[in-house]
DOVEXVEX-440488 format. One record per atom (N, C-alpha, C): x, y, z; residue in three letters. Coordinates in steps of 0.1 Angstrom, whole numbers, padded with zeros to 4 digits, always signed. Layout:
<recs>
XYZala/...
</recs>
This chain:
<recs>
-0191-0019+0146unk/-0179-0018+0138unk/-0180-0026+0125unk/-0175-0021+0114unk/-0175-0029+0102unk/-0164-0039+0103unk/-0167-0052+0101unk/-0158-0062+0102unk/-0151-0066+0089unk/-0158-0063+0078unk/-0152-0066+0065unk/-0156-0054+0055unk/-0146-0049+0049unk/-0148-0037+0040unk/-0146-0042+0026unk/-0156-0043+0018unk/-0154-0045+0004unk/-0153-0031-0003unk/-0143-0030-0012unk/-0140-0017-0017unk/-0152-0009-0023unk/-0160-0016-0031unk/-0171-0009-0037unk/-0183-0006-0027unk/-0185-0015-0018unk/-0196-0013-0008unk/-0192-0002+0001unk/-0179-0002+0005unk/-0175+0009+0014unk/-0175+0023+0007unk/-0172+0023-0005unk/-0172+0036-0012unk/-0186+0041-0013unk/-0196+0033-0015unk/-0210+0037-0016unk/-0215+0042-0002unk/-0210+0035+0009unk/-0214+0038+0022unk/-0209+0052+0025unk/-0196+0055+0022unk/-0190+0068+0025unk/-0198+0079+0017unk/-0200+0076+0004unk/-0207+0086-0004unk/-0221+0090+0002unk/-0228+0079+0006unk/-0241+0082+0012unk/-0240+0090+0025unk/-0229+0087+0033unk/-0227+0095+0045unk/-0225+0110+0042unk/-0217+0112+0032unk/-0214+0126+0028unk/-0227+0133+0023unk/-0234+0126+0015unk/-0247+0131+0010unk/-0256+0135+0021unk/-0257+0126+0032unk/-0265+0129+0043unk/-0260+0141+0050unk/-0247+0143+0051unk/-0241+0155+0058unk/-0245+0167+0050unk/-0245+0167+0037unk/-0248+0179+0029unk/-0263+0182+0031unk/-0271+0173+0034unk/-0285+0175+0036unk/-0289+0179+0050unk/-0278+0181+0058unk/-0281+0185+0072unk/-0280+0174+0082unk/-0277+0161+0078unk/-0276+0150+0087unk/-0263+0149+0094unk/-0261+0139+0102unk/-0249+0137+0109unk/-0238+0130+0100unk/-0226+0135+0101unk/-0215+0129+0093unk/-0212+0116+0099unk/-0211+0105+0090unk/-0206+0092+0095unk/-0191+0093+0096unk/-0186+0089+0107unk/-0171+0090+0110unk/-0164+0077+0112unk/-0171+0065+0111unk/-0165+0053+0115unk/-0158+0046+0104unk/-0157+0052+0092unk/-0149+0047+0081unk/-0135+0054+0080unk/-0134+0066+0087unk/-0122+0074+0086unk/-0110+0067+0093unk/-0099+0074+0092unk/-0087+0068+0098unk/-0088+0069+0113unk/-0092+0058+0119unk/-0093+0056+0133unk/-0086+0043+0137unk/-0083+0041+0150unk/-0077+0028+0154unk/-0085+0016+0150unk/-0098+0018+0148unk/-0107+0006+0144unk/-0103+0001+0130unk/-0098+0010+0122unk/-0095+0006+0108unk/-0085-0005+0108unk/-0076-0006+0118unk/-0066-0016+0118unk/-0071-0030+0122unk/-0083-0030+0127unk/-0089-0043+0131unk/-0099-0048+0121unk/-0102-0040+0111unk/-0111-0044+0100unk/-0105-0053+0090unk/-0113-0062+0084unk/-0108-0071+0074unk/-0110-0064+0060unk/-0100-0057+0056unk/-0101-0049+0044unk/-0097-0057+0032unk/-0106-0057+0022unk/-0104-0063+0009unk/-0106-0052-0001unk/-0095-0049-0009unk/-0096-0039-0020unk/-0095-0047-0033unk/-0104-0045-0043unk/-0102-0052-0055unk/-0109-0045-0067unk/-0104-0048-0078unk/-0110-0044-0091unk/-0109-0056-0100unk/-0111-0054-0113unk/-0111-0065-0123unk/-0097-0072-0123unk/-0086-0065-0120unk/-0073-0071-0122unk/-0067-0077-0109unk/-0070-0071-0098unk/-0062-0074-0086unk/-0071-0074-0074unk/-0068-0083-0064unk/-0074-0083-0051unk/-0063-0082-0040unk/-0065-0072-0031unk/-0056-0070-0020unk/-0063-0076-0008unk/-0057-0086-0001unk/-0063-0092+0010unk/-0054-0090+0022unk/-0060-0089+0034unk/-0051-0088+0046unk/-0041-0100+0047unk/-0029-0097+0050unk/-0019-0107+0050unk/-0021-0116+0062unk/-0021-0129+0060unk/-0024-0139+0070unk/-0015-0151+0068unk/-0014-0160+0078unk/-0005-0171+0078unk/-0007-0180+0066unk/-0020-0181+0061unk/-0022-0189+0049unk/-0015-0185+0037unk/-0010-0173+0037unk/-0002-0168+0025unk/+0013-0171+0026unk/+0018-0176+0037unk/+0032-0177+0039unk/+0039-0185+0029unk/+0035-0198+0027unk/+0042-0207+0018unk/+0043-0202+0003unk/+0032-0197-0002unk/+0032-0192-0016unk/+0041-0180-0017unk/+0040-0170-0008unk/+0047-0158-0009unk/+0062-0161-0006unk/+0065-0170+0003unk/+0079-0173+0006unk/+0087-0178-0007unk/+0080-0186-0015unk/+0086-0191-0027unk/+0089-0179-0036unk/+0080-0170-0038unk/+0082-0158-0046unk/+0093-0150-0041unk/+0093-0148-0027unk/+0102-0138-0021unk/+0117-0142-0022unk/+0120-0155-0024unk/+0134-0160-0024unk/+0140-0158-0038unk/+0137-0147-0044unk/+0143-0144-0057unk/+0152-0131-0054unk/+0164-0133-0055unk/+0174-0123-0050unk/+0172-0109-0056unk/+0168-0109-0069unk/+0166-0096-0075unk/+0156-0087-0069unk/+0147-0093-0062unk/+0136-0085-0055unk/+0142-0075-0044unk/+0153-0079-0039unk/+0158-0072-0027unk/+0171-0064-0030unk/+0174-0062-0042unk/+0186-0054-0046unk/+0187-0040-0039unk/+0175-0033-0039unk/+0175-0019-0034unk/+0168-0018-0021unk/+0164-0029-0015unk/+0156-0028-0003unk/+0164-0029+0010unk/+0158-0025+0021unk/+0165-0026+0034unk/+0165-0041+0038unk/+0154-0048+0036unk/+0154-0063+0039unk/+0162-0071+0028unk/+0167-0082+0033unk/+0174-0091+0024unk/+0169-0105+0026unk/+0162-0110+0016unk/+0156-0123+0018unk/+0162-0134+0009unk/+0166-0145+0015unk/+0172-0156+0006unk/+0168-0170+0011unk/+0160-0170+0022unk/+0156-0183+0027unk/+0142-0182+0034unk/+0137-0194+0037unk/+0124-0194+0044unk/+0125-0187+0058unk/+0137-0189+0064unk/+0139-0183+0077unk/+0139-0168+0076unk/+0146-0163+0066unk/+0146-0148+0063unk/+0132-0143+0061unk/+0124-0150+0053unk/+0110-0146+0050unk/+0101-0147+0062unk/+0104-0157+0070unk/+0096-0159+0083unk/+0097-0147+0091unk/+0109-0142+0093unk/+0112-0130+0101unk/+0105-0118+0095unk/+0106-0116+0082unk/+0100-0105+0075unk/+0084-0106+0076unk/+0079-0118+0074unk/+0065-0120+0075unk/+0059-0118+0089unk/+0065-0123+0099unk/+0061-0121+0112unk/+0062-0107+0117unk/+0072-0100+0112unk/+0073-0085+0115unk/+0061-0078+0109unk/+0057-0081+0097unk/+0045-0075+0091unk/+0033-0077+0099unk/+0031-0089+0104unk/+0019-0093+0112unk/+0019-0086+0125unk/+0031-0085+0131unk/+0032-0078+0144unk/+0030-0063+0143unk/+0034-0057+0132unk/+0032-0043+0130unk/+0017-0040+0128unk/+0009-0049+0123unk/-0005-0047+0122unk/-0011-0047+0137unk/-0006-0057+0145unk/-0011-0058+0158unk/-0008-0045+0166unk/+0004-0039+0164unk/+0008-0027+0172unk/+0003-0014+0166unk/-0004-0015+0154unk/-0010-0003+0148unk/-0001+0005+0139unk/+0010+0000+0135unk/+0019+0008+0127unk/+0018+0005+0112unk/+0012-0007+0109unk/+0011-0011+0095unk/-0002-0019+0092unk/-0006-0020+0080unk/-0016-0029+0076unk/-0011-0036+0063unk/-0006-0048+0064unk/+0000-0055+0052unk/-0011-0063+0044unk/-0008-0063+0031unk/-0017-0070+0022unk/-0010-0081+0014unk/-0016-0092+0011unk/-0012-0101+0001unk/-0018-0097-0013unk/-0011-0097-0023unk/-0016-0093-0037unk/-0019-0105-0045unk/-0032-0106-0049unk/-0037-0117-0058unk/-0039-0111-0072unk/-0032-0117-0081unk/-0034-0112-0095unk/-0045-0120-0102unk/-0057-0114-0104unk/-0068-0121-0110unk/-0066-0125-0124unk/-0058-0117-0132unk/-0055-0121-0146unk/-0048-0134-0147unk/-0038-0136-0138unk/-0030-0148-0139unk/-0034-0158-0128unk/-0044-0155-0120unk/-0050-0164-0111unk/-0040-0170-0101unk/-0032-0161-0095unk/-0022-0165-0085unk/-0018-0153-0077unk/-0012-0156-0065unk/-0007-0146-0057unk/+0007-0141-0063unk/+0008-0128-0062unk/+0020-0122-0069unk/+0029-0114-0060unk/+0026-0112-0048unk/+0035-0104-0040unk/+0028-0098-0027unk/+0034-0087-0022unk/+0029-0080-0010unk/+0030-0065-0012unk/+0022-0058-0004unk/+0023-0044-0002unk/+0017-0041+0012unk/+0019-0028+0016unk/+0012-0025+0029unk/+0011-0010+0031unk/+0001-0006+0039unk/+0000+0007+0045unk/+0009+0006+0057unk/+0018+0016+0058unk/+0028+0015+0069unk/+0030+0030+0074unk/+0038+0030+0085unk/+0041+0043+0092unk/+0028+0051+0094unk/+0018+0044+0099unk/+0004+0050+0100unk/+0004+0060+0111unk/+0000+0073+0108unk/-0001+0083+0118unk/-0016+0088+0118unk/-0024+0083+0127unk/-0038+0086+0128unk/-0039+0101+0131unk/-0031+0106+0141unk/-0032+0120+0145unk/-0030+0130+0133unk/-0020+0126+0124unk/-0016+0135+0114unk/-0023+0132+0100unk/-0032+0121+0100unk/-0039+0117+0088unk/-0030+0114+0077unk/-0020+0106+0079unk/-0011+0102+0069unk/-0006+0088+0071unk/-0001+0082+0060unk/+0005+0069+0060unk/+0014+0068+0048unk/+0021+0056+0048unk/+0030+0053+0036unk/+0025+0041+0029unk/+0026+0041+0016unk/+0024+0028+0009unk/+0038+0023+0006unk/+0041+0011+0010unk/+0055+0006+0009unk/+0056-0008+0011unk/+0069-0013+0012unk/+0072-0027+0014unk/+0065-0035+0003unk/+0066-0030-0009unk/+0059-0035-0021unk/+0068-0043-0029unk/+0065-0055-0032unk/+0073-0063-0042unk/+0064-0073-0048unk/+0068-0076-0061unk/+0060-0086-0069unk/+0069-0096-0076unk/+0064-0107-0079unk/+0071-0117-0087unk/+0077-0110-0099unk/+0090-0112-0102unk/+0095-0105-0114unk/+0087-0107-0127unk/+0081-0119-0128unk/+0073-0122-0140unk/+0061-0113-0141unk/+0057-0107-0130unk/+0045-0098-0130unk/+0048-0083-0130unk/+0061-0080-0130unk/+0065-0066-0130unk/+0063-0061-0144unk/+0059-0048-0144unk/+0056-0041-0157unk/+0044-0047-0165unk/+0035-0053-0157unk/+0024-0060-0163unk/+0011-0052-0161unk/+0012-0041-0153unk/+0000-0033-0150unk/-0005-0037-0136unk/+0001-0047-0129unk/-0004-0051-0116unk/-0001-0040-0106unk/+0011-0035-0106unk/+0015-0024-0096unk/+0006-0012-0097unk/+0003-0008-0109unk/-0005+0005-0111unk/-0019+0002-0106unk/-0025-0010-0108unk/-0038-0013-0103unk/-0038-0013-0087unk/-0027-0019-0082unk/-0026-0019-0067unk/-0026-0004-0062unk/-0017+0004-0068unk/-0016+0018-0063unk/-0029+0025-0064unk/-0037+0023-0075unk/-0049+0029-0077unk/-0059+0026-0065unk/-0060+0013-0062unk/-0069+0009-0051unk/-0064+0014-0038unk/-0051+0014-0035unk/-0046+0019-0022unk/-0048+0034-0021unk/-0045+0041-0031unk/-0046+0056-0031unk/-0061+0060-0030unk/-0070+0053-0037unk/-0084+0056-0037unk/-0089+0054-0023unk/-0086+0042-0017unk/-0090+0039-0003unk/-0085+0050+0007unk/-0072+0053+0005unk/-0066+0063+0014unk/-0073+0076+0014unk/-0075+0082+0002unk/-0080+0095+0001unk/-0095+0096+0002unk/-0102+0086-0003unk/-0117+0087-0004unk/-0124+0080+0007unk/-0117+0071+0014unk/-0124+0064+0025unk/-0118+0066+0038unk/-0105+0067+0039unk/-0098+0071+0052unk/-0097+0086+0053unk/-0099+0093+0042unk/-0098+0108+0042unk/-0085+0113+0047unk/-0074+0107+0042unk/-0061+0111+0045unk/-0057+0125+0039unk/-0048+0131+0046unk/-0042+0144+0040unk/-0030+0140+0031unk/-0023+0129+0034unk/-0010+0127+0027unk/-0008+0112+0027unk/-0002+0108+0016unk/+0003+0094+0014unk/+0017+0095+0009unk/+0026+0088+0016unk/+0040+0089+0012unk/+0045+0076+0006unk/+0055+0077-0003unk/+0063+0066-0008unk/+0077+0069-0007unk/+0086+0059-0006unk/+0100+0061-0006unk/+0107+0050-0013unk/+0119+0052-0017unk/+0128+0042-0023unk/+0142+0046-0022unk/+0151+0036-0026unk/+0165+0039-0026unk/+0169+0049-0037unk/+0179+0057-0034unk/+0184+0066-0044unk/+0188+0059-0056unk/+0193+0047-0055unk/+0198+0039-0066unk/+0187+0032-0074unk/+0175+0032-0069unk/+0164+0025-0076unk/+0157+0034-0086unk/+0163+0036-0097unk/+0158+0045-0107unk/+0145+0040-0113unk/+0143+0027-0114unk/+0131+0022-0120unk/+0119+0025-0110unk/+0121+0023-0098unk/+0110+0026-0088unk/+0107+0041-0088unk/+0117+0049-0088unk/+0115+0064-0089unk/+0107+0068-0101unk/+0110+0062-0112unk/+0102+0065-0124unk/+0088+0060-0123unk/+0086+0048-0117unk/+0072+0043-0116unk/+0064+0052-0107unk/+0070+0058-0096unk/+0063+0067-0088unk/+0060+0080-0095unk/+0069+0085-0102unk/+0067+0097-0110unk/+0056+0095-0120unk/+0056+0084-0126unk/+0046+0081-0137unk/+0032+0081-0132unk/+0030+0078-0119unk/+0016+0078-0114unk/+0013+0091-0106unk/+0021+0101-0108unk/+0018+0114-0103unk/+0024+0118-0089unk/+0032+0109-0083unk/+0038+0112-0070unk/+0048+0124-0072unk/+0049+0132-0062unk/+0058+0144-0062unk/+0070+0141-0055unk/+0082+0143-0061unk/+0095+0140-0055unk/+0097+0152-0045unk/+0100+0148-0032unk/+0102+0158-0022unk/+0116+0160-0018unk/+0124+0151-0020unk/+0138+0152-0016unk/+0145+0139-0013unk/+0158+0141-0010unk/+0167+0129-0006unk/+0171+0131+0008unk/+0169+0120+0016unk/+0174+0120+0029unk/+0187+0112+0029unk/+0198+0119+0031unk/+0211+0112+0030unk/+0214+0104+0042unk/+0220+0092+0039unk/+0224+0082+0050unk/+0212+0081+0059unk/+0200+0078+0053unk/+0188+0077+0060unk/+0186+0064+0068unk/+0191+0053+0063unk/+0189+0041+0070unk/+0201+0031+0067unk/+0202+0021+0076unk/+0212+0010+0074unk/+0204-0003+0070unk/+0208-0008+0058unk/+0202-0021+0054unk/+0206-0033+0062unk/+0199-0044+0061unk/+0202-0055+0068unk/+0216-0061+0066unk/+0221-0058+0054unk/+0235-0063+0050unk/+0245-0053+0055unk/+0241-0043+0062unk/+0251-0033+0067unk/+0254-0021+0058unk/+0249-0021+0046unk/+0251-0010+0037unk/+0242+0002+0041unk/+0247+0014+0038unk/+0239+0026+0042unk/+0232+0031+0030unk/+0219+0035+0032unk/+0210+0039+0022unk/+0206+0053+0022unk/+0207+0060+0011unk/+0201+0073+0008unk/+0187+0071+0003unk/+0177+0077+0009unk/+0163+0075+0005unk/+0157+0087-0001unk/+0149+0084-0012unk/+0142+0094-0019unk/+0127+0093-0015unk/+0122+0105-0011unk/+0108+0105-0006unk/+0099+0112-0017unk/+0087+0105-0019unk/+0077+0110-0028unk/+0064+0111-0020unk/+0054+0119-0025unk/+0041+0120-0018unk/+0030+0123-0027unk/+0018+0120-0023unk/+0006+0125-0028unk/-0001+0132-0017unk/-0009+0143-0020unk/-0017+0149-0010unk/-0032+0150-0015unk/-0041+0151-0005unk/-0055+0151-0009unk/-0059+0162-0019unk/-0052+0174-0018unk/-0055+0185-0027unk/-0053+0181-0041unk/-0044+0172-0044unk/-0040+0169-0058unk/-0047+0156-0063unk/-0053+0149-0054unk/-0058+0135-0058unk/-0068+0135-0069unk/-0078+0144-0069unk/-0088+0143-0079unk/-0082+0145-0093unk/-0073+0155-0094unk/-0067+0158-0107unk/-0058+0146-0112unk/-0051+0140-0103unk/-0042+0128-0106unk/-0051+0117-0110unk/-0062+0114-0103unk/-0071+0103-0106unk/-0077+0105-0120unk/-0081+0117-0123unk/-0087+0120-0136unk/-0077+0119-0148unk/-0064+0123-0145unk/-0054+0123-0156unk/-0047+0110-0158unk/-0044+0103-0147unk/-0035+0091-0148unk/-0043+0078-0146unk/-0054+0079-0138unk/-0061+0067-0135unk/-0075+0067-0141unk/-0077+0075-0151unk/-0091+0077-0157unk/-0097+0064-0162unk/-0089+0054-0166unk/-0094+0041-0171unk/-0094+0030-0161unk/-0092+0034-0148unk/-0091+0024-0138unk/-0104+0024-0130unk/-0109+0013-0125unk/-0121+0012-0117unk/-0119+0003-0105unk/
</recs>
């Protein structure tokens, strides 16, 4: 089993496997979306950002960032204290253990500091799909290019290394900024689920779903992410 996946090394490994298959060799299948993927120490990075598996060492720094009320205006979770964030943080770690999520801490290389969190979630190995979500950044880093770099790394890993069929995103119907950000990177709006969930404060949320599919990825990558590496 691969115990640590560096983005660039892993990409080369998969490409070599596919070349071998085209030459009549055996297809390498241990990088695809299997239960082993959840146990690997995955690091995704480019010149701007590094995504690291979320661990206890990240708690204090991220808790300070997370206790900014504006981050949670449109989310199901509501964080305002260390205790709130401890519950949120431990849930993310537990979801990795039970195989439903793979959470990341986001390190901004440009500003040389941790800036937030994101995760692969609602993982369905059988159906070759997952969601990118539970994403938040320090407000000072929003609209700085950090999010788009993160999405590029996550989408590339999902389609080119896990060989997913589908990657989902969702947001509150009232979060117009998030909807625009999703549309700007090529996500397709699929519809609104009315009264989809109940937030921690008791309010009811209508949720807008977006998606990417593998059939569209190469065109989106060439058109929207052509300058990203």
